[in-house]
N, CA and C of each residue as an Amber inpcrd file, in Angstrom:
protein
   660
   0.8470000  -1.1320000   0.0260000   0.0130000  -0.0040000  -0.0180000
   0.8860000   1.2720000   0.0040000   0.3190000   2.3460000  -0.4050000
   1.0030000   3.6140000  -0.4040000   0.4120000   4.6090000   0.5840000
   1.1470000   4.9630000   1.6780000   0.6150000   5.9120000   2.6000000
   0.4690000   7.3430000   2.0270000  -0.4020000   8.0530000   2.6770000
  -0.6240000   9.4770000   2.2740000  -0.3270000  10.3210000   3.5570000
   0.5520000  11.3390000   3.4300000   0.9120000  12.2440000   4.4850000
   0.4130000  13.6790000   4.0020000  -0.5110000  14.1860000   4.6370000
  -1.0850000  15.4890000   4.2610000  -1.1210000  16.4220000   5.4700000
  -0.5900000  17.6530000   5.4180000  -0.6950000  18.6400000   6.4350000
  -0.0980000  18.1450000   7.7460000   1.1170000  17.4650000   7.6250000
   1.7010000  16.9130000   8.8010000   2.9470000  17.7940000   9.1760000
   3.0920000  18.0400000  10.4670000   4.2300000  18.7530000  11.0010000
   5.3110000  17.6990000  11.5050000   6.5520000  17.7910000  10.9340000
   7.6220000  16.9270000  11.3870000   8.6720000  17.8050000  11.9310000
   8.6850000  17.9280000  13.2640000   9.3770000  19.0650000  13.9350000
  10.2120000  18.4660000  15.0820000  11.5360000  18.9640000  15.2050000
  12.4080000  18.6450000  16.4190000  12.6540000  17.2260000  16.5660000
  12.9950000  16.5560000  15.5170000  13.3930000  15.0750000  15.5410000
  14.8570000  14.9320000  15.2400000  15.3910000  13.7610000  15.6640000
  16.8300000  13.4300000  15.3650000  16.8380000  11.9250000  15.1140000
  17.7590000  11.5450000  14.1610000  18.0190000  10.1860000  13.8530000
  19.4700000   9.8130000  14.0020000  19.7440000   8.6110000  14.4630000
  21.1560000   8.2400000  14.6140000  21.8830000   8.0920000  13.3420000
  21.1940000   7.8110000  12.2180000  21.8290000   7.6100000  11.0320000
  21.2510000   8.4280000   9.8660000  20.0950000   7.9950000   9.3550000
  19.5210000   8.5850000   8.1360000  18.1310000   9.1510000   8.3880000
  17.8660000  10.2880000   7.7040000  16.5470000  10.8350000   7.6470000
  16.0200000  11.3620000   9.0900000  16.6390000  12.5500000   9.4650000
  16.2760000  13.0450000  10.7810000  14.8160000  13.2580000  10.9220000
  14.1290000  13.7590000   9.8820000  12.7280000  13.9990000   9.9980000
  11.8640000  12.8550000   9.2960000  12.2590000  12.5180000   8.0640000
  11.5190000  11.4910000   7.3080000  12.5690000  10.6140000   6.6060000
  12.3150000   9.2840000   6.6240000  13.1640000   8.3030000   5.9460000
  12.3160000   7.4650000   5.0590000  12.3830000   7.6190000   3.7000000
  11.5590000   6.8740000   2.7550000  12.5200000   5.8260000   2.0340000
  12.2440000   4.5870000   2.1830000  13.2150000   3.5420000   1.6800000
  12.4880000   2.4450000   0.9890000  12.8180000   2.1720000  -0.2080000
  12.2690000   1.0030000  -1.0040000  10.7820000   0.9890000  -1.0060000
  10.1470000   2.0980000  -1.2270000   8.7350000   2.2240000  -1.2340000
   8.2110000   2.0280000  -2.7260000   7.2470000   1.1190000  -2.8910000
   6.6390000   0.9960000  -4.1620000   5.2170000   0.4470000  -4.0140000
   4.1620000   1.2480000  -4.3720000   4.2400000   2.5790000  -4.8630000
   4.7060000   3.6280000  -3.8370000   5.2100000   4.7800000  -4.3230000
   5.7680000   5.7740000  -3.4480000   4.6150000   6.3770000  -2.6290000
   4.8520000   6.9260000  -1.3910000   3.8560000   7.6530000  -0.7080000
   3.4810000   9.0070000  -1.2980000   2.3240000   9.5830000  -0.8760000
   1.9710000  10.8900000  -1.3080000   2.2250000  11.9150000  -0.2140000
   2.9360000  12.9970000  -0.5010000   3.4290000  13.8980000   0.5440000
   2.9630000  15.3330000   0.1260000   2.0280000  15.9170000   0.8190000
   1.4990000  17.2220000   0.5790000   1.2990000  18.0170000   1.8490000
   1.6740000  19.2470000   1.7320000   1.3710000  20.2310000   2.8570000
   2.1900000  19.8880000   4.1410000   3.3280000  19.3380000   4.0270000
   4.1550000  18.9910000   5.1780000   5.0520000  20.2130000   5.5840000
   5.3510000  20.3010000   6.8530000   6.3100000  21.1090000   7.4280000
   7.3940000  20.2530000   8.0450000   8.6330000  20.2930000   7.4780000
   9.7620000  19.5460000   8.0190000  10.7850000  20.5120000   8.6570000
  10.8070000  20.6390000   9.9290000  11.4410000  21.8080000  10.5880000
  12.2600000  21.2870000  11.7470000  13.5300000  21.7750000  11.8970000
  14.3740000  21.6370000  13.0160000  14.6690000  20.0590000  13.2730000
  15.0370000  19.3340000  12.1750000  15.3650000  17.9720000  12.3580000
  16.8880000  17.7810000  12.0610000  17.4340000  16.6220000  12.4830000
  18.8720000  16.4840000  12.2840000  19.2360000  14.9910000  12.2860000
  20.4180000  14.7190000  11.8400000  20.9980000  13.3720000  12.0020000
  22.2960000  13.5320000  12.7580000  22.7570000  12.4860000  13.3660000
  23.9910000  12.5740000  14.1190000  25.2200000  12.7840000  13.2130000
  26.2540000  13.2250000  13.8280000  27.4850000  13.6150000  13.0650000
  27.9260000  12.4390000  12.1920000  28.1500000  12.7910000  10.9270000
  28.7140000  11.8130000   9.9610000  27.5710000  11.1310000   9.0830000
  26.3260000  11.4410000   9.3300000  25.2850000  10.7710000   8.6360000
  24.4030000  11.7540000   7.8380000  23.3390000  11.2630000   7.1390000
  22.7390000  11.8370000   5.9140000  21.2760000  12.2040000   6.0420000
  20.9060000  13.2920000   5.3350000  19.4780000  13.5570000   5.1840000
  18.8440000  14.1680000   6.4490000  19.3130000  15.3640000   6.8350000
  18.8200000  16.0340000   8.0870000  17.2880000  16.1940000   8.0660000
  16.7780000  16.6130000   6.9550000  15.3020000  16.7250000   6.8650000
  14.5950000  15.4940000   6.3520000  15.1130000  14.9620000   5.1590000
  14.4910000  13.8740000   4.4910000  15.5530000  13.0160000   3.8540000
  15.3860000  11.6360000   3.9530000  16.2100000  10.6940000   3.2150000
  15.3980000   9.9110000   2.3400000  15.7890000   9.8190000   1.0130000
  15.0140000   9.0600000   0.0110000  15.9660000   7.9550000  -0.5480000
  15.6390000   6.7150000  -0.3580000  16.5450000   5.5920000  -0.7110000
  15.7050000   4.5910000  -1.6390000  16.1700000   4.5810000  -2.8790000
  15.6440000   3.6300000  -3.8170000  14.1060000   3.6050000  -3.8260000
  13.5400000   4.8210000  -3.9880000  12.0880000   5.0080000  -4.1330000
  11.8510000   5.8880000  -5.3840000  11.0460000   5.4800000  -6.2450000
  10.7830000   6.2950000  -7.5350000   9.3700000   6.8870000  -7.5030000
   9.2900000   7.8550000  -8.4370000   8.0180000   8.5170000  -8.6320000
   7.4500000   9.1410000  -7.3690000   8.2880000   9.8440000  -6.5990000
   7.8860000  10.4530000  -5.3470000   7.6410000  11.9560000  -5.5870000
   6.5140000  12.4550000  -5.1340000   6.1160000  13.8600000  -5.2570000
   6.0170000  14.6050000  -3.9210000   6.6900000  15.7370000  -3.7440000
   6.5210000  16.6290000  -2.6620000   5.8690000  17.9060000  -3.1460000
   4.7230000  18.1800000  -2.5790000   3.9400000  19.3730000  -3.0340000
   3.5200000  20.2250000  -1.8790000   3.7910000  21.4660000  -2.0100000
   3.4640000  22.4670000  -0.9090000   4.1310000  22.0510000   0.4060000
   5.4580000  21.9290000   0.3250000   6.2350000  21.4530000   1.5190000
   7.1380000  22.5650000   1.9460000   7.3290000  22.7520000   3.2340000
   8.2990000  23.5360000   3.9110000   9.3760000  22.8130000   4.6110000
  10.6480000  23.0140000   4.1460000  11.8120000  22.2790000   4.7090000
  12.6930000  23.3220000   5.3170000  12.8110000  23.4340000   6.6050000
  13.4280000  24.6610000   7.2690000  14.2740000  24.2140000   8.4290000
  15.3880000  24.7980000   8.5470000  16.2320000  24.6640000   9.7440000
  16.6090000  23.2490000  10.0710000  16.9660000  22.4880000   9.0010000
  17.3910000  21.1130000   9.3040000  18.9450000  20.9730000   9.0870000
  19.5690000  19.9070000   9.6860000  21.0020000  19.7720000   9.6460000
  21.3800000  18.3680000   9.4660000  22.4400000  18.1460000   8.6880000
  23.1430000  16.8220000   8.7040000  24.5620000  17.0680000   8.1730000
  25.4050000  16.1860000   8.5390000  26.8420000  16.1990000   7.9770000
  26.7450000  16.1610000   6.4430000  25.9240000  15.3060000   5.8920000
  25.8010000  15.0200000   4.4880000  24.3470000  15.2930000   4.0720000
  24.1220000  16.4250000   3.3490000  22.7520000  16.7590000   2.8580000
  21.8320000  17.1620000   3.9970000  21.9670000  18.4430000   4.4160000
  21.2070000  18.9260000   5.5340000  19.7050000  18.9040000   5.2770000
  19.2460000  19.0560000   3.9680000  17.8990000  19.0550000   3.6480000
  17.3260000  17.7960000   3.2020000  17.8470000  17.2560000   1.9990000
  17.3460000  16.0280000   1.4330000  18.5720000  15.1910000   0.8550000
  18.6290000  13.9740000   1.1470000  19.5830000  13.0220000   0.6160000
  18.7820000  12.0790000  -0.3050000  19.2700000  11.9390000  -1.5920000
  18.5290000  11.0800000  -2.5780000  19.4800000  10.0830000  -3.0800000
  19.2540000   8.7880000  -2.8120000  20.0880000   7.7030000  -3.2850000
  19.3120000   6.7720000  -4.2350000  19.7820000   6.6580000  -5.4450000
  19.2710000   5.6280000  -6.3800000  17.7500000   5.7090000  -6.5440000
  17.2300000   6.9450000  -6.5990000  15.8200000   7.1860000  -6.6880000
  15.3880000   8.0760000  -7.9250000  14.5510000   7.5880000  -8.6930000
  14.2240000   8.3220000 -10.0320000  12.9010000   9.0480000  -9.8730000
  12.8540000  10.1450000 -10.7070000  11.5720000  10.8930000 -10.8800000
  11.0650000  11.4260000  -9.5780000  11.8790000  12.0900000  -8.8550000
  11.4890000  12.8670000  -7.6300000  11.1330000  14.2980000  -8.0330000
   9.9020000  14.7060000  -7.5810000   9.3500000  15.9730000  -7.9640000
   9.2590000  16.8500000  -6.7660000   9.8480000  18.0890000  -6.7740000
   9.5320000  19.0350000  -5.7370000   8.8240000  20.1830000  -6.4170000
   7.5440000  20.4100000  -5.9630000   6.6220000  21.3730000  -6.5990000
   6.0980000  22.2860000  -5.4990000   6.4510000  23.5370000  -5.5750000
   6.0010000  24.5770000  -4.6120000   6.5990000  24.1340000  -3.2020000
   7.9440000  24.0600000  -3.2410000   8.5810000  23.6770000  -1.9930000
   9.4640000  24.9550000  -1.5560000   9.3990000  25.2320000  -0.2190000
  10.2410000  26.2480000   0.3360000  11.3380000  25.5190000   1.1690000
  12.5900000  25.9020000   0.8150000  13.7500000  25.4460000   1.6150000
  14.5620000  26.6010000   2.0500000  14.6510000  26.7810000   3.4160000
  15.4340000  27.8810000   3.9270000  16.0770000  27.6110000   5.2110000
  17.3010000  28.0860000   5.3760000  18.0810000  27.9610000   6.6290000
  18.3460000  26.4930000   6.9310000  18.5710000  25.6420000   5.9220000
  19.0590000  24.3220000   6.1160000  20.5750000  24.3780000   5.9990000
  21.2650000  23.5040000   6.7630000  22.7090000  23.5350000   6.7520000
  23.2320000  22.0540000   6.6120000  24.2120000  21.9030000   5.7700000
  24.8630000  20.5960000   5.7090000  26.4120000  20.8300000   5.7280000
  27.1320000  20.0290000   6.4370000  28.6040000  20.1040000   6.2960000
  29.0150000  19.7810000   4.8660000  28.2840000  18.9630000   4.1900000
  28.5270000  18.6400000   2.7280000  27.2330000  18.6320000   1.9950000
  26.7550000  19.8840000   1.6530000  25.5280000  19.9440000   0.8270000
  24.2540000  20.0360000   1.5900000  23.2330000  20.5650000   0.8220000
  21.8210000  20.6250000   1.3770000  20.9580000  19.6320000   0.6800000
  21.0420000  19.5200000  -0.6380000  20.3940000  18.3950000  -1.3400000
  21.4340000  17.7360000  -2.1630000  21.6150000  16.4240000  -1.9040000
  22.5840000  15.6830000  -2.6200000  21.9220000  14.4930000  -3.3910000
  22.2330000  14.3590000  -4.7320000  21.6680000  13.4010000  -5.5780000
  22.8100000  12.4410000  -5.9400000  22.6580000  11.1530000  -5.6220000
  23.6960000  10.1830000  -5.8950000  23.0870000   8.9290000  -6.5270000
  23.9440000   8.1810000  -7.1140000  23.5570000   6.7770000  -7.6270000
  22.4240000   6.8110000  -8.6560000  22.7110000   7.6690000  -9.6570000
  21.6800000   7.6950000 -10.7240000  20.3310000   8.1640000 -10.3310000
  20.1990000   9.0660000  -9.4180000  18.9130000   9.6820000  -9.0160000
  18.5310000  10.7610000 -10.0100000  17.2840000  11.0940000 -10.0240000
  16.7920000  12.1530000 -10.8870000  15.7570000  12.9640000 -10.1210000
  15.7910000  14.3060000 -10.3470000  14.8650000  15.1960000  -9.5870000
  14.4990000  16.3160000 -10.4520000  13.1720000  16.7200000 -10.3310000
  12.7560000  17.9580000 -11.0470000  12.2200000  18.9030000  -9.9510000
  12.5840000  20.1070000 -10.1220000  12.1500000  21.2560000  -9.1710000
  11.4190000  22.2610000 -10.0000000  10.1710000  22.5850000  -9.5420000
   9.4120000  23.6420000 -10.1940000   8.6930000  24.5530000  -9.1110000
   8.5180000  25.7460000  -9.4360000   7.7220000  26.6570000  -8.6040000
   8.2050000  26.6880000  -7.1820000   9.5210000  26.6280000  -6.9140000
  10.0090000  26.5000000  -5.5640000  10.9720000  27.5960000  -5.2450000
  11.2820000  27.8130000  -3.8920000  12.2060000  28.7800000  -3.3860000
  13.2330000  28.2350000  -2.4460000  14.4930000  28.5120000  -2.7310000
  15.5710000  28.0990000  -1.8550000  16.3420000  29.3680000  -1.4580000
  16.3380000  29.6120000  -0.1550000  16.8600000  30.9070000   0.3700000
  17.6290000  30.7000000   1.6380000  18.8250000  31.2190000   1.7040000
  19.6560000  31.2650000   2.8970000  19.9220000  29.7980000   3.3870000
  20.3600000  28.9490000   2.5130000  20.8480000  27.5700000   2.8670000
  22.2990000  27.6120000   2.8450000  23.0450000  26.7210000   3.5500000
  24.4310000  26.7280000   3.5730000  25.0430000  25.3380000   3.5730000
  26.1080000  25.2510000   2.7110000  26.9660000  24.1060000   2.7020000
  28.3680000  24.5060000   3.2500000  28.7540000  23.8250000   4.3420000
  30.0230000  24.3410000   5.0260000  31.2260000  23.7880000   4.4370000
  31.1940000  22.8120000   3.5000000  32.3880000  22.1790000   2.9310000
  33.0250000  23.0310000   1.8760000  34.3130000  22.9860000   1.8420000
  35.0920000  23.5910000   0.6960000  35.6270000  22.5100000  -0.2440000
  35.2210000  21.2730000  -0.0010000  35.6670000  20.2070000  -0.8340000
  35.1960000  20.3690000  -2.2960000  35.9000000  20.0000000  -3.2740000
  35.4960000  20.0080000  -4.6770000  34.2140000  19.1830000  -4.8940000
  33.9760000  18.1610000  -4.0180000  32.9070000  17.2680000  -4.2620000
  31.6420000  17.5790000  -3.5840000  31.6930000  18.4870000  -2.6430000
  30.4830000  18.7890000  -1.7880000  30.2310000  20.2180000  -1.4220000
  30.7430000  21.1920000  -2.2200000  30.7000000  22.5280000  -1.8010000
  29.3460000  23.1270000  -2.1140000  28.5000000  22.6170000  -2.9740000
  27.3390000  23.2350000  -3.4240000  26.1320000  22.9410000  -2.5030000
  25.1290000  23.8510000  -2.6060000  23.8440000  23.5350000  -2.0190000
  23.2680000  22.2590000  -2.6140000  23.4240000  22.1500000  -3.9390000
  23.0050000  20.9330000  -4.6580000  24.2600000  20.3110000  -5.1560000
  24.4530000  19.0310000  -4.7840000  25.5560000  18.1840000  -5.2640000
  24.9750000  17.0890000  -6.1000000  25.3060000  17.0580000  -7.4790000
  24.6580000  16.1510000  -8.3760000  25.8410000  15.2800000  -8.8980000
  25.7740000  13.9710000  -8.5750000  26.9430000  13.1400000  -8.8740000
  26.4730000  11.6990000  -9.2450000  27.4190000  10.9450000  -9.7020000
  27.2150000   9.4880000 -10.0380000  26.0490000   9.3120000 -10.9670000
  26.0980000  10.0570000 -12.0900000  25.1550000  10.0420000 -13.1780000
  23.6830000  10.3660000 -12.8220000  23.6350000  11.2010000 -11.8070000
  22.2960000  11.7800000 -11.3680000  22.0200000  12.9680000 -12.2020000
  20.7090000  13.3960000 -12.2500000  20.2910000  14.5830000 -12.9970000
  19.3390000  15.4470000 -12.2160000  19.3910000  16.7350000 -12.4640000
  18.5440000  17.6850000 -11.7700000  18.0430000  18.6630000 -12.8250000
  16.7050000  18.8350000 -12.9590000  16.1260000  19.8620000 -13.8140000
  15.3220000  20.8130000 -13.0290000  15.5960000  22.1160000 -13.1840000
  14.9400000  23.1510000 -12.3910000  14.2320000  24.1630000 -13.3200000
  13.0100000  24.5880000 -12.8820000  12.3030000  25.5810000 -13.7210000
  11.4220000  26.4050000 -12.7490000  11.3260000  27.7010000 -13.0790000
  10.3340000  28.5910000 -12.3750000  10.6600000  28.6160000 -10.8400000
  11.8780000  28.7610000 -10.5160000  12.2060000  28.6590000  -9.1310000
  13.2620000  29.8210000  -8.7270000  13.4560000  30.0160000  -7.4170000
  14.3290000  31.0500000  -6.8960000  15.3900000  30.3650000  -6.0530000
  16.6350000  30.7890000  -6.3290000  17.8570000  30.3510000  -5.6000000
  18.6580000  31.6560000  -5.2420000  18.4430000  32.1860000  -4.1200000
  19.1110000  33.4190000  -3.6890000  19.5960000  33.3170000  -2.2260000
  20.7270000  34.0420000  -2.0170000  21.2820000  34.1640000  -0.6660000
  21.7040000  32.8190000  -0.1040000  22.0600000  31.8670000  -0.9600000
  22.6300000  30.6070000  -0.5160000  24.1750000  30.6510000  -0.6380000
  24.8490000  29.7490000  -0.0450000  26.2610000  29.4630000  -0.4310000
  26.2020000  28.8960000  -1.8510000  27.2370000  28.6380000  -2.5230000
  27.0870000  28.1660000  -3.9190000  26.0430000  27.1660000  -4.2970000
  25.3050000  27.3590000  -5.2950000  24.0480000  26.6360000  -5.5330000
  24.3340000  25.1880000  -6.0960000  24.9130000  25.1220000  -7.3200000
  24.9540000  23.9480000  -8.0160000  26.3900000  23.3670000  -8.2040000
  26.5940000  22.1210000  -7.9370000  27.9230000  21.4660000  -8.1140000
  27.7320000  20.0980000  -8.6910000  28.1640000  19.9010000  -9.9940000
  28.0320000  18.5530000 -10.5530000  29.3970000  17.9970000 -10.8750000
  29.5260000  16.6660000 -10.6990000  30.7980000  16.0190000 -10.9510000
  30.4980000  14.4730000 -11.0640000  31.3930000  13.7250000 -11.5210000
  31.2750000  12.2310000 -11.5790000  30.0740000  11.8510000 -12.4480000
  29.8200000  12.5830000 -13.5560000  28.7540000  12.2250000 -14.4920000
  27.3680000  12.8510000 -14.0990000  27.4000000  13.5950000 -13.0980000
  26.0860000  14.2270000 -12.7920000  25.8300000  15.4710000 -13.6800000
  24.5340000  15.7560000 -14.0190000  24.2000000  16.8870000 -14.8900000
  22.9720000  17.6510000 -14.3190000  22.9520000  18.9040000 -14.6950000
  21.7180000  19.6360000 -14.1950000  21.4950000  20.7340000 -15.3020000
  20.2100000  21.2600000 -15.2930000  19.7480000  22.3450000 -16.1070000
  18.8690000  23.2320000 -15.2730000  18.9780000  24.5260000 -15.5660000
  18.1670000  25.5590000 -14.9040000  17.6220000  26.4970000 -15.8900000
  16.2700000  26.7000000 -15.9520000  15.6430000  27.6050000 -16.8390000
  14.5160000  28.3840000 -16.1370000  14.3040000  29.5870000 -16.6290000
  13.2010000  30.5270000 -16.1250000  13.2840000  30.6210000 -14.5910000
  14.4980000  30.8050000 -14.0580000  14.6910000  30.8800000 -12.5800000
  15.5490000  32.0820000 -12.1260000  15.3970000  32.4340000 -10.9590000
  16.1720000  33.5510000 -10.3610000  17.2880000  32.9680000  -9.5370000
  18.5210000  33.0320000 -10.0200000  19.6660000  32.4090000  -9.2850000
  20.7600000  33.3300000  -9.1280000  21.5590000  33.1640000  -8.0280000
  22.7090000  33.8720000  -7.8040000  23.8960000  32.9920000  -7.4710000
  24.9450000  32.9190000  -8.3070000  25.0270000  33.6800000  -9.5860000
  24.2000000  33.1500000 -10.6000000  23.9610000  34.0350000 -11.6350000
  23.0130000  33.5540000 -12.7150000  23.5130000  32.3100000 -13.4130000
  22.6210000  31.4550000 -13.6420000  22.9210000  30.1620000 -14.3170000
  22.6350000  30.2740000 -15.8620000  23.5020000  29.6340000 -16.6390000
  23.2070000  29.5840000 -18.0970000  21.9110000  28.7380000 -18.2640000
  21.1730000  29.0460000 -19.2990000  19.8560000  28.4050000 -19.5740000
  18.8910000  29.4510000 -20.0730000  17.7180000  29.0780000 -20.2750000
  16.6510000  29.9380000 -20.8970000  15.9130000  30.7320000 -19.8780000
  15.9240000  32.0450000 -20.0490000  15.0520000  32.9360000 -19.1270000
  15.5060000  33.1630000 -17.7710000  16.8150000  32.8410000 -17.3870000
  17.2140000  33.0710000 -16.0200000  17.6200000  34.5420000 -15.7280000
  17.3480000  34.9150000 -14.4610000  17.7330000  36.2690000 -13.9980000
  18.4850000  36.1390000 -12.7270000  19.1700000  37.2270000 -12.2390000
  19.7350000  37.3180000 -10.9090000  19.3180000  38.6490000 -10.3270000
  18.2480000  38.6340000  -9.4660000  17.7710000  39.8170000  -8.8650000
  17.2300000  39.5220000  -7.4440000  17.2810000  40.4570000  -6.5880000
  16.6710000  40.3220000  -5.2450000  15.2000000  39.9340000  -5.4610000
  14.7400000  38.8440000  -4.8430000  13.4300000  38.3380000  -5.1220000
  12.3290000  39.1820000  -4.5910000  12.4960000  39.9820000  -3.5770000
  11.5150000  40.8220000  -3.0280000  10.3620000  40.0310000  -2.4140000
  10.7250000  39.1970000  -1.3550000   9.7020000  38.4550000  -0.5940000
   8.9190000  39.5320000   0.2350000   7.6650000  39.1110000   0.5880000
   6.7940000  39.9960000   1.4170000   7.3430000  40.2580000   2.7650000
   7.8310000  39.1850000   3.4260000   8.3830000  39.4130000   4.7620000
   9.1460000  38.1490000   5.2090000  10.3040000  38.0000000   4.5590000
  11.0590000  36.7010000   4.8290000  11.4870000  36.6100000   6.3460000
  11.7710000  37.6810000   6.9970000  12.1650000  37.6780000   8.3730000
  11.1930000  37.0080000   9.2540000   9.9120000  37.0700000   8.8030000
   8.8240000  36.4520000   9.6310000   8.1630000  35.2510000   8.8070000
   8.9410000  34.7100000   7.9280000   8.4010000  33.4630000   7.2220000
   7.5260000  33.6130000   6.1170000   7.2940000  34.8320000   5.5760000
   6.4000000  35.0290000   4.4510000   7.2760000  35.1920000   3.1730000
   7.3220000  34.1900000   2.3380000   8.1370000  34.1470000   1.1800000
   7.3110000  34.3100000  -0.1130000   6.1480000  34.8290000  -0.0230000
   5.3460000  35.1860000  -1.2140000   5.9830000  36.4230000  -1.8440000
   5.9160000  36.5790000  -3.1570000   6.4750000  37.7090000  -3.8640000
   5.5430000  38.8940000  -3.8870000   6.0920000  40.0300000  -3.6350000
   5.2610000  41.2770000  -3.6010000   4.9780000  41.6380000  -5.0900000
   3.9780000  42.4410000  -5.3200000   3.7130000  42.9410000  -6.7470000
   4.8750000  43.7400000  -7.1580000   5.3440000  43.5150000  -8.3660000
   6.4920000  44.2260000  -8.8650000   7.7450000  43.4750000  -8.6880000
   7.7610000  42.3520000  -7.9610000   8.9740000  41.5830000  -7.8970000
   9.4440000  41.1330000  -9.1900000  10.7850000  40.9990000  -9.3900000
  11.2560000  40.5170000 -10.6700000  10.8830000  39.1020000 -11.0250000
  10.4140000  38.3620000 -10.0300000   9.9910000  36.9700000 -10.2790000
   8.5300000  36.8060000 -10.7810000   7.7760000  37.9270000 -10.6200000
   6.4430000  37.9010000 -11.0150000   6.3480000  37.9210000 -12.5770000
   5.5660000  36.9260000 -13.1330000   5.4120000  36.7750000 -14.5600000
   6.7260000  36.5400000 -15.3120000   7.7310000  35.9550000 -14.6080000
   9.0510000  35.7280000 -15.2340000   9.2980000  34.2130000 -15.4370000
   8.3370000  33.3890000 -15.1860000   8.4540000  31.9790000 -15.3310000
   8.2840000  31.6050000 -16.7910000   8.3170000  30.2760000 -17.0770000
   8.1320000  29.7570000 -18.4150000   6.7800000  30.1970000 -18.9850000
   6.7190000  30.9400000 -20.0310000   5.4520000  31.4230000 -20.5950000
   4.5560000  30.2510000 -21.1180000   5.1660000  29.1320000 -21.4410000
   4.4050000  28.0130000 -22.0460000   4.0010000  27.0960000 -20.8310000
   2.8650000  27.3730000 -20.2030000   2.5150000  26.8000000 -18.9190000
   2.1880000  25.3520000 -19.1460000   1.6660000  24.9410000 -20.1280000
   1.2360000  23.4980000 -20.2900000   2.0060000  22.7570000 -21.3680000
   3.0970000  23.2840000 -21.8870000   3.9300000  22.5760000 -22.8260000
   3.4060000  22.4300000 -24.1980000   2.3520000  23.2120000 -24.4860000
   1.7160000  23.0520000 -25.8760000   2.3450000  23.9300000 -26.9610000
   3.4140000  24.7300000 -26.5620000   4.0300000  25.5770000 -27.5090000
   3.4480000  26.9290000 -27.7330000   2.3410000  27.1880000 -26.8400000
   1.6540000  28.5010000 -26.8850000   1.8790000  29.3150000 -25.5900000
   2.4290000  30.4800000 -25.7100000   2.6410000  31.3540000 -24.5760000
   1.3560000  31.7500000 -23.8400000   1.3890000  31.9030000 -22.5480000
   0.2040000  32.2200000 -21.8010000  -0.2810000  33.6550000 -22.2550000
   0.6970000  34.4260000 -22.6790000   0.3350000  35.7750000 -23.1260000
  -0.5900000  35.8540000 -24.3700000  -0.6040000  34.7380000 -25.0980000
  -1.4000000  34.6460000 -26.3170000  -2.7460000  33.8920000 -25.9870000
């Protein structure tokens, strides 16, 4: 069976090894995860996935999720091992810290990120292999669209056959790709947890104009 987790708060937990908040392993079919708050979770020193650990689970969707203030030595936010077709849709990640990365994709994992915001996350490592907020390796892939990456330590790091693409997103520094910008996002009140964009923000109406992939711009 496939569990459904909706509007669940996962707060102030710790794990000895993997997945301080949530550990999803070898699930088929994958669970449904919507409206979760994953906050202030951690793993013990030397272990992975402070907020969430995904292990050999495919076709997993995270929708309307907040992942905040989590910590791990390896991937403070999400660790993904050998897992395909992971979707992050309308996800907020802020103030997560990893000694080596905040989201790490390994072992031929694949992830798509849309309509999401990543703000003030930190990777403490200066290693060539783990210095990015996102570390994409071992033939893993990451595709990003319509998202914000600002005020983080370096965002994207790929090596060992890992690849990524970023389009119609607000990144610092600006990434190559279609429709990318580098501008202050102008959140309504990020100091108090409100990351909605104010009218006139450079991110408003700056996403992919072909909303449904039919080749016709929404302006038409």
